[in-house]
N, C-alpha and C positions, 0 to 999 in steps of 0.2 A: 336185387332187393326192391320191393315195392315200398315207396314212401307216399304217405297220404297227408296232405295239408288240409285241415278241416276248419270250418267256421271262419272263413276269410271275411274280412270287411269288403268294401267295394274293390273290384279288380279293374284297373285301367289296362285292359288287355291289348288294345290297338291292333287287333288281329285283322288280317286281310292280305290281299295281293298287291304288290307294287307300292310305290311311295304315295303319301297323302299330300294334297295341296289345298290351298284356299282356306276358308273358314272351317274349322273342325268342331263338330258338335260333340261335346263330351258324352251326352246321353247315348250316342251311337257306339262309343268305344269304352264305356264303363259298365261293368256288370253289377247287379245288386249284391248286397252282402249275403252271406250264408252258403256260398259255393265251396266246394272242395276241389283239390287238384291232385290227381294220381300221377306219380312219376315212376316210370319203369325204364331201366337201362339208359339213364340220362335224358330221357325223352318224356314230354308230357303226353300221357296216353289217354286220360279222361279228364273232363271238366264237367262237374254235375253237382246237384245238391249234396251237401255234406252227409246227410242222413243216408242217402241212397248209396254213396260210396262206402261208408263205414259198414253198412249192412252187407254189401257185396264182397268187399275185400277184407276179410277178417284176419288175414295174416300180415297185412301191411303195417309198417311202422308209422304210427300216427303222431302228428304234431298239431296240436290245437292252437290256432292263431289268435284265438280270443278276440275276434273282430278287428284285427289289424288289417289295414289296406295293403294291396299288392300292386306293384307296377313292374313292367318288364325289366330285364337286365339292360343296363345302359350300354350303348355302343359308342366308343370314342373313335371317330373315323379319321382323325388327323392328329398324330403325335410324332414328336421327334424324341424318341424314347432314350436313345443311347448317346451320351456325350459326357465329357468331363470338363471342369473349369468353372469359372464364376464371372458373370458380367454385371454384378451388382453396382459397380462404380458408375455404370452408364446412367443410372437414375439421376445423378447430379448433372450430367451432361444434358439430358433431356430437359431438366428443370431450368437449365441455362439457355435453352432455346435451340440446341443442336438438333438437326434432322437425323433421320435414320441413316441417310447417305453420309452425312458429315461424321456421325459416330463411327461408321464403318471406315471412313477415310482416316480417322484418327486412332485407329488401333482397336476399336470396339467391334460390335457386330459379330457375324457368324465366324469370321476368322479368329476372333479372340479365344474361342473354345476349340479350334481345330488342333492346335499344338498339344494342349493337355489331353485331348482325345487320342491323338496318334500315339502319345507316350504312355497312355494307360495300358495296363495289362488286361488280358481277356477276363481274368477273375475280377479285376476292379470294375470293368465295364458291366460284367454280369451282375455283380453285387448292386451297382447303382440301378440297373434295369429291374432287378427283382424287387428292390425296395420301392421303386416307383410303381410297379405293377401292384404291389400290396396296398399302397396308398390309394391307387385308383379303385381297387376292389373294395376297400373300406367305404368308398363313396359310391358304390353301386355299379361300377363299370365291370362288365363281364367279358367284353371283347374290345380289342384295341388294334387299330392300324398303327404300324410303327415303321418310321422311315430311317434310312441311313442318312448321310449328308453332312456329317461332321468329320469325315476322314479326308475327303477331297483329293485322294489319290487312289489308284487302283487297289493296292494292297490294303489300305485302311478301309475303303468302302466294302471290299470283300469280307474283311474281318468283322466289321460291324454287323453285317448280315449273318455271318456265321454265329456270332455271339447271340444275336436275337433269335436265331433258329434254336439254339441250345436252350435258352431260357423259356422258349415257348413250349418246351416239352415238360416243364415242371407242373405237377398237379396242384390244384387249388389256387391257381393264378389265372387271370384273364387269358383267353386265347389271343394269339397275335396273327395279324395279316401283314406281310412284310412288303415294303416298298423301297426301291432303289431311288435315291435322290442325289446322285453324284453331281447333277447339274443344279447345285444349290447356289454357289458363288464361285468365282475364280480364286484359287488359293494364292497365298503370297508368292510373288515371283512370276506369276502368270497374268497375261491379259485374258479377258473373256474369250477372245478368238483363239488364242493358243490352247487354252484349256478345253474349249469346245472341240478343237481338232483332236486333242488327246482322248477326250470322252468317246468320240466316234471310232477312233483307230485302235484304242487300247482298252479303256475302261468298260464300255458297254459290251464288247465281245466277251470280256472276262466275266461280267455279270451274267450274261446269257449262258456261258459255259458252266458257271457255278450252279445255276438253276434254283437258287433259293428265293429270290424276289418274285412275287406274283405280279407286281405293278412297277411302272416307272413314273417318275414325277420330275417336273422342271420348274424352277423359280423364274417365271416369265414376267419380267418387269423392266421398264426403261432404266438403264444403268446396270442391269444384271443380264440375263439371257434375253436376246432379242426375239421377236416373233419368228424370224426366219430360222434362227438357231434352235429355238424351242420346237418348232415344227419338225425340223430334221431329226432331232434327238427322239422325239416322240414317234415319228414314223418308223424310224429304224428299230425302236423298242417294240413297237407293235409287230413289225415284221419278224422279230425274234420271239414273239409269243407272249409279250407282256401286256397286261391291261394298262390303261392310261389314266393318269391324274395330272393336275396342273395347278400351280400357284399363279393367280392372275390379279392385276388391278388392286394391289394392296394400298398403294400410295397415290396413284393417279389412274385414270382410264387409259391404259396403254394398248388397247386393242386386243387384249387377251381373250375377251369374251367371244369375239368372232372366230378366233383360232380354235377355242374350245368347242364351239358349235360345229365348225368345219370338220374337225377331227372326231367329233362325237366321243369325247373323253367321258369317262365315268363320272368324274366330279371336278369342278373348277372351284378351287378354294381361295379364301379371302374375298375376292370379287366385291370389294368394298365400293369401288368407284366405277364399276361397269355400267355402261349406259343402258337405257331401257330397250333399245332395239336389239342390242347384243344379248341382254337377258332373255328376251322373248325368243331369239334364235336359239339360244342354249336350251331353253325349255322344250322347244319344238324338236330339237335334236336328241332329247332324252338325257341332257346333261344336268346333273344335280349342282346346285349352288351351295357350296360348303362354307357357311359363315363361321368365323372364329372369333367370338365376342371377347375372349380373354385377351386378344391382342390389342384392340383399342382400349380395353380396360387398363392394361398394363402401360400403355403408351399415353394415356390421357386424351385419347382422340374420340371423335364422335362415333356412334354405333352404326352398323350397316342398316339398310332400309328393310328391316324385317316386315313391318306392316305393309309396305309397298308391295313386297312379294306376295303376301297373303291376298291383297286386293286384286292382284293380277293373276292369281292362281298359278304361280310359278313354284316349282318344287325346290325346297331348300332343307338344309340340315345344319346342325351346329356340332362343333367338336372343340377340344381344349386347345389345340395348337401348343401343347406342352413343349417348351424349348427353354434355352438358357435365359431368354428375355421375357418369358411368360410361364412362370413356374406354378401353375395350378393343374391338378389332375381331377378336380371336383366338378363333374358335370352338373350336380345339383346347384353348386354355387353359380356357375355360368347361366343356368336356367333362371336363377333368382335375378340375375342381371336383366334377362329378357322380361320376366314377369313384373318385377318391382321397379324397374327403371325404364322399360320400353313398352309396357302395357300389353304384352303378349300373353295370351291365356295359358294356364298351366298345361292343358291338354295339347295345345299346339307346340309348346316348348318341349313337352315329353316326346311327342312324335318326332321332333327334330333331332333327338339324340337316341332314338330307339329304332322304330320302323324305317324312317327315312335314311338314317345313317347306316343301318344294316344293309340297305339296298346297295350301298357303295362298297361295302367291305364284308364279303360273305363269311359265314362261319366255316371252319375247316371240315365240319361234318357234312356240309352241303344242305343242312336242314334250315328251316326258318329260325331266325332269332330276332331280337329287338321287338318281340311281341309275345303274347301268351296265348298259345293255341294248341289244340290237339295235334300231335305229330311234330311239334316244334321242340327245339332244344329247351331243356329245363333250366333256363336262366331267368331268374326273377328276383325282385327285391321286396322285402317285407317292411313296410313303412312303420316307423315307431309311433303308431297312433291309428285311429279309426278312419281318417280322411286321407284319400290318396293325394290331394293337392299339397299336403305337407311335404311332399318329396322335394319341392323347389322353394320352400319358404323358410329354410333354416340355414342360411349361409354361415359358415364358420365351423360347422361340425356335420357329421353324417346324419341324414334324416332316417337312416335305415337301422332297424333292429337286427336284421340278418339279410344275407344274400344267399340265394340258392344258385350254385355254379355247377352246371351240368349234373344236376340232381343231388349234389352234396351241399348240405346246409352249413354256412359259415356265419357264426354269430359275431357281431361287432361290439 
């Protein structure tokens, strides 16, 4: 079926090759109003003046956008999608001055949700994941990276990936890119060293044999997995054919940036306190810096140095970091944090969770996504109004009237 979107308002297309860095000129990446978009077989096949397309494609199903603006489908490149449990009590601990490490040592943190996750049935995990994916879609997300990491033993980590793979097959939900994060934290009863040894001897071989995860990730932070342990896990993961991601420098500059650069991982996430020399080395090595502004928002901390990265022409992206301690799946809300609290432009914020994030988490079709271009996946958002900037200026509810997901229109 041919679908034709006509009479579009401005289209923030962000089309091109590779990630974008530095100061972004909106005029370069926003088309004038009046264009139409022809979609065939889940792919954008033509972008041209509406009148021209209507005249040529007489059998297409037409949707008149009535001057509503369009932005690309959003790409959430860092989520912890599947888990059960509740860490809400930790807010009082944080307000009483406890650090993340102290909260973990007192029964909170990652391990607080490991037991509920292990005891949840596959159907319970799937139901939670599907509802979260629907929530993300209502806020314009068309593709998500999804990590394991709340099982912390071989059978549970394998099961989380199996459930994620099953729900990724459901139509009219965001597509998923799956990551193994067994090296998240040591489970109860283990030291980091003993769990590290089990990961290498048992869990990673099982993950590779299962063949579901595309990537491996490690929580590399002082007090969690060391630089040496992280390096060994990631090197063996790469030898097994996995792409590499890494959590670094969330709480202090622990040297994770240099490791990320040395290994040339795809993306080094959090990277809150990474020093400038390491950031520069990461950028030269082709490593994306994956900022997660929802985490400092939920923890009441300062925000990462977005503007500093722009000034230095370093490549960066944003993602939700959806997890039990950061429970938002709204990228428009997180972009409002950048725009309305950190003075980052709407077009730069949009690039950070579309084209740049898409570079780190490919679409299963292998086609371009996170941008609106001929030959790309037909993933886009119709803004509920004539100005594209409204996509990030309405925190609290979705700014989108509808989302096109692989050519299928879903109205919100």
